[in-house]
C-alpha positions as CSV (number, residue, x, y, z in Angstrom):
1,X,179.6,71.2,114.2
2,X,176.7,72.7,112.2
3,X,177.1,72.8,108.5
4,X,178.0,76.1,107.1
5,X,175.4,77.6,104.7
6,X,176.9,79.7,102.0
7,X,176.2,83.4,102.5
8,X,174.9,83.8,99.0
9,X,172.4,80.9,99.4
10,X,171.2,82.2,102.7
11,X,170.6,85.7,101.2
12,X,168.6,84.2,98.4
13,X,166.4,82.4,100.9
14,X,165.8,85.7,102.8
15,X,164.9,87.5,99.6
16,X,162.5,84.8,98.6
17,X,160.8,84.9,102.0
18,X,160.5,88.7,101.9
19,X,158.9,88.5,98.4
20,X,156.4,85.9,99.6
21,X,155.5,87.9,102.7
22,X,154.9,90.9,100.4
23,X,152.6,88.9,98.2
24,X,150.4,87.6,101.1
25,X,148.2,90.7,101.3
26,X,148.0,90.9,97.5
27,X,146.8,87.3,97.3
28,X,144.4,87.9,100.2
29,X,142.9,90.9,98.5
30,X,142.5,89.0,95.2
31,X,140.8,86.1,96.9
32,X,138.5,88.5,98.8
33,X,137.5,90.1,95.6
34,X,136.7,86.8,94.0
35,X,134.6,85.7,96.9
36,X,132.7,89.0,96.9
37,X,131.9,88.5,93.2
38,X,130.8,85.0,93.8
39,X,128.6,86.3,96.6
40,X,127.0,88.8,94.3
41,X,126.3,86.2,91.6
42,X,125.0,83.6,94.1
43,X,123.3,85.7,96.9
44,X,122.8,84.0,100.2
45,X,119.3,83.0,101.0
46,X,119.2,85.4,103.9
47,X,119.6,88.2,101.4
48,X,116.4,87.3,99.6
49,X,114.2,90.3,98.6
50,X,110.6,90.4,99.6
51,X,107.5,92.6,98.7
52,X,104.5,93.3,100.8
53,X,100.9,92.7,99.6
54,X,97.5,92.9,101.4
55,X,94.3,91.2,100.5
56,X,90.6,91.8,101.5
57,X,90.5,95.5,102.0
58,X,89.6,98.3,102.0
59,X,88.2,98.7,105.5
60,X,88.1,101.7,107.9
61,X,90.5,101.5,110.9
62,X,92.3,98.2,110.0
63,X,93.4,99.2,106.5
64,X,94.2,102.7,107.7
65,X,96.4,101.3,110.5
66,X,98.3,99.3,107.9
67,X,98.8,102.4,105.8
68,X,100.1,104.3,108.8
69,X,102.6,101.5,109.5
70,X,103.8,101.4,105.9
71,X,104.9,105.0,106.2
72,X,107.4,103.9,108.9
73,X,108.8,100.9,107.0
74,X,111.8,101.6,104.7
75,X,112.6,99.7,101.6
76,X,116.3,99.1,100.7
77,X,116.4,102.4,98.8
78,X,115.7,104.2,102.1
79,X,112.2,105.4,101.2
80,X,108.8,104.4,102.7
81,X,107.9,101.1,101.2
82,X,105.1,100.8,98.6
83,X,102.9,97.7,98.8
84,X,100.3,96.0,96.7
85,X,96.7,96.1,97.8
86,X,94.3,93.6,96.2
87,X,91.0,95.1,97.0
88,X,87.4,93.9,96.9
89,X,84.8,96.0,95.1
90,X,81.8,95.2,97.3
91,X,82.0,92.3,99.7
92,X,78.7,91.1,101.1
93,X,77.5,92.2,104.6
94,X,74.7,89.7,105.3
95,X,75.4,86.3,106.6
96,X,73.5,84.5,103.9
97,X,75.0,86.6,101.1
98,X,78.4,85.6,102.4
99,X,77.4,81.9,102.2
100,X,76.9,82.4,98.5
101,X,80.4,83.8,97.9
102,X,82.7,82.9,100.7
103,X,84.4,79.6,101.4
104,X,82.3,77.3,103.7
105,X,84.7,77.7,106.6
106,X,84.5,81.6,106.6
107,X,81.4,82.3,108.7
108,X,81.9,85.7,110.4
109,X,84.8,87.4,108.6
110,X,84.2,91.0,107.5
111,X,85.9,92.0,104.3
112,X,86.5,95.2,102.4
113,X,84.6,97.2,99.9
114,X,85.7,100.0,97.5
115,X,82.0,100.9,97.1
116,X,81.3,101.3,100.8
117,X,84.7,102.8,101.9
118,X,85.8,104.9,98.9
119,X,87.9,107.3,101.0
120,X,90.0,104.4,102.3
121,X,90.6,103.2,98.7
122,X,91.5,106.7,97.6
123,X,94.0,107.0,100.5
124,X,95.7,103.8,99.3
125,X,96.0,105.3,95.8
126,X,97.2,108.7,97.1
127,X,99.9,107.0,99.1
128,X,101.4,105.5,95.9
129,X,100.6,101.9,96.6
130,X,99.6,99.5,93.8
131,X,96.0,98.4,93.6
132,X,94.9,95.1,92.1
133,X,91.6,93.3,91.4
134,X,90.6,90.7,94.1
135,X,87.1,90.2,92.6
136,X,83.9,92.0,93.6
137,X,82.6,89.6,96.3
138,X,85.6,87.5,97.3
139,X,84.3,84.5,95.3
140,X,85.2,81.0,96.3
141,X,85.8,79.6,92.8
142,X,85.6,76.0,94.0
143,X,81.8,76.5,94.3
144,X,80.2,75.0,91.1
145,X,77.9,78.0,90.9
146,X,80.9,80.4,91.0
147,X,83.4,78.5,88.8
148,X,81.7,79.3,85.5
149,X,83.0,81.5,82.7
150,X,80.2,84.0,83.1
151,X,80.5,84.2,86.9
152,X,84.3,84.7,86.8
153,X,84.1,87.4,84.1
154,X,81.3,89.2,86.0
155,X,83.4,89.1,89.2
156,X,86.3,90.8,87.5
157,X,84.4,93.3,85.3
158,X,82.0,94.4,88.0
159,X,85.1,95.2,90.1
160,X,86.4,97.3,87.2
161,X,83.2,99.3,87.0
162,X,83.2,100.1,90.7
163,X,86.9,100.8,90.9
164,X,86.7,103.2,87.9
165,X,83.9,105.2,89.6
166,X,85.9,105.6,92.8
167,X,89.5,105.6,91.7
168,X,89.3,106.6,88.0
169,X,91.0,104.9,85.1
170,X,94.0,102.7,85.7
171,X,96.6,101.2,83.4
172,X,97.5,98.5,86.0
173,X,95.7,95.2,85.4
174,X,96.6,92.9,88.2
175,X,94.5,90.1,89.6
176,X,94.8,87.8,92.6
177,X,92.1,85.1,93.0
178,X,90.6,84.8,96.4
179,X,92.0,81.9,98.4
180,X,94.7,81.6,95.6
181,X,92.2,79.4,93.7
182,X,93.2,79.3,90.0
183,X,90.7,77.2,88.0
184,X,90.7,76.8,84.3
185,X,87.9,79.3,84.0
186,X,89.8,81.8,86.1
187,X,92.9,81.4,84.0
188,X,90.9,81.8,80.7
189,X,89.0,84.9,82.0
190,X,92.1,86.7,83.3
191,X,94.0,86.0,80.1
192,X,91.1,87.1,77.9
193,X,90.7,90.3,79.9
194,X,94.4,91.1,79.9
195,X,95.3,90.6,83.5
196,X,98.5,89.6,85.1
197,X,97.8,87.1,87.8
198,X,99.8,87.8,90.9
199,X,100.0,85.0,93.5
200,X,102.0,85.2,96.7
201,X,103.2,83.4,99.9
202,X,100.6,83.3,102.7
203,X,102.1,84.4,106.0
204,X,99.4,82.6,108.0
205,X,97.5,85.6,109.4
206,X,94.2,84.1,108.4
207,X,94.8,80.9,110.4
208,X,92.8,80.9,113.7
209,X,94.9,81.3,116.8
210,X,98.1,82.0,114.9
211,X,100.4,83.8,117.2
212,X,102.8,86.6,116.4
213,X,105.8,84.4,117.1
214,X,104.5,81.7,114.7
215,X,104.0,84.3,111.9
216,X,107.5,85.6,112.5
217,X,108.8,82.0,112.3
218,X,106.7,81.2,109.2
219,X,107.8,84.3,107.3
220,X,111.5,83.7,108.1
221,X,111.1,80.1,106.9
222,X,109.5,81.3,103.6
223,X,112.3,83.7,102.8
224,X,115.1,81.4,104.0
225,X,114.0,78.8,101.5
226,X,113.2,81.3,98.7
227,X,115.3,80.4,95.6
228,X,113.3,82.1,92.8
229,X,115.1,84.7,90.6
230,X,112.5,87.3,91.6
231,X,111.4,88.8,95.0
232,X,109.0,86.9,97.2
233,X,105.6,88.4,97.6
234,X,104.4,88.0,101.2
235,X,100.6,88.0,101.4
236,X,99.0,89.6,104.5
237,X,95.3,90.5,105.1
238,X,94.7,94.0,106.4
239,X,91.4,92.9,108.0
240,X,93.2,90.7,110.5
241,X,94.1,92.1,114.0
242,X,97.5,90.3,114.1
243,X,98.5,92.1,110.9
244,X,97.3,95.6,111.5
245,X,98.5,95.3,115.1
246,X,101.9,93.8,114.5
247,X,103.0,94.4,110.9
248,X,105.9,96.6,111.9
249,X,107.3,93.9,114.2
250,X,107.0,91.2,111.6
251,X,108.7,93.2,108.9
252,X,111.4,94.7,111.1
253,X,112.2,91.1,112.3
254,X,112.8,90.0,108.7
255,X,115.0,93.0,108.0
256,X,117.1,92.2,111.1
257,X,117.6,88.7,109.8
258,X,119.1,90.2,106.6
259,X,116.1,89.9,104.2
260,X,115.7,92.9,102.0
261,X,112.4,94.8,101.7
262,X,111.7,96.2,98.2
263,X,108.8,98.1,96.7
264,X,105.9,96.1,95.2
265,X,106.6,96.0,91.5
266,X,104.7,93.6,89.3
267,X,107.2,94.0,86.5
268,X,109.7,92.2,88.6
269,X,107.4,89.2,89.0
């Protein structure tokens, strides 16, 4: 025979069970809220924010194509994204002039000029993008004839004079050194002239024979590993065919991966 369970005891067990079942959704809801708050405080790497920046313009056709693409790319606020353009004031045309200013490995690359292509520079400004100083001639500051206090100051201030004639006065003082070269003379000059130095993460579009898939993989890797408390600044070059031909694919791929595109804002850097 089975032992008899007192009715009163059995009823108490049922009541306790019902109370527990009723508490399950409440506990689940509470835990869900806790995890959500933890997720906000410690965002997943795939939710990293990124900004777009472009070096070595302005140039007709290539920079204009980049500007066209930017009107189709939406930031997380739903509006067309604003980027940072680090322009050159007057990059040299002649081969031997380029040898004076460019890095030794850059032999045939055409770079931008505010002086030669003022309408393209003005279009960047009209579109609401941020414009920064990238020197006048794209100086390779590892060259001993370029890495002097006088040369660095001249590269920056000559850019200012040309930019002012074409674009008018600007309260924004941003500087990105060509090739990301920050020597002591560059640091001292930018500090004395009141510039914020804005570096970035190269996407690899200047590397010879870099494929679209490789750039996609590189940009994904950069953002997946990004752990800084501010957005990652991806650095493209608007004079490179792979950039002005495939920018929308590269950025859209990152957004599909969960990375968040935000407007270029130097105050957040």
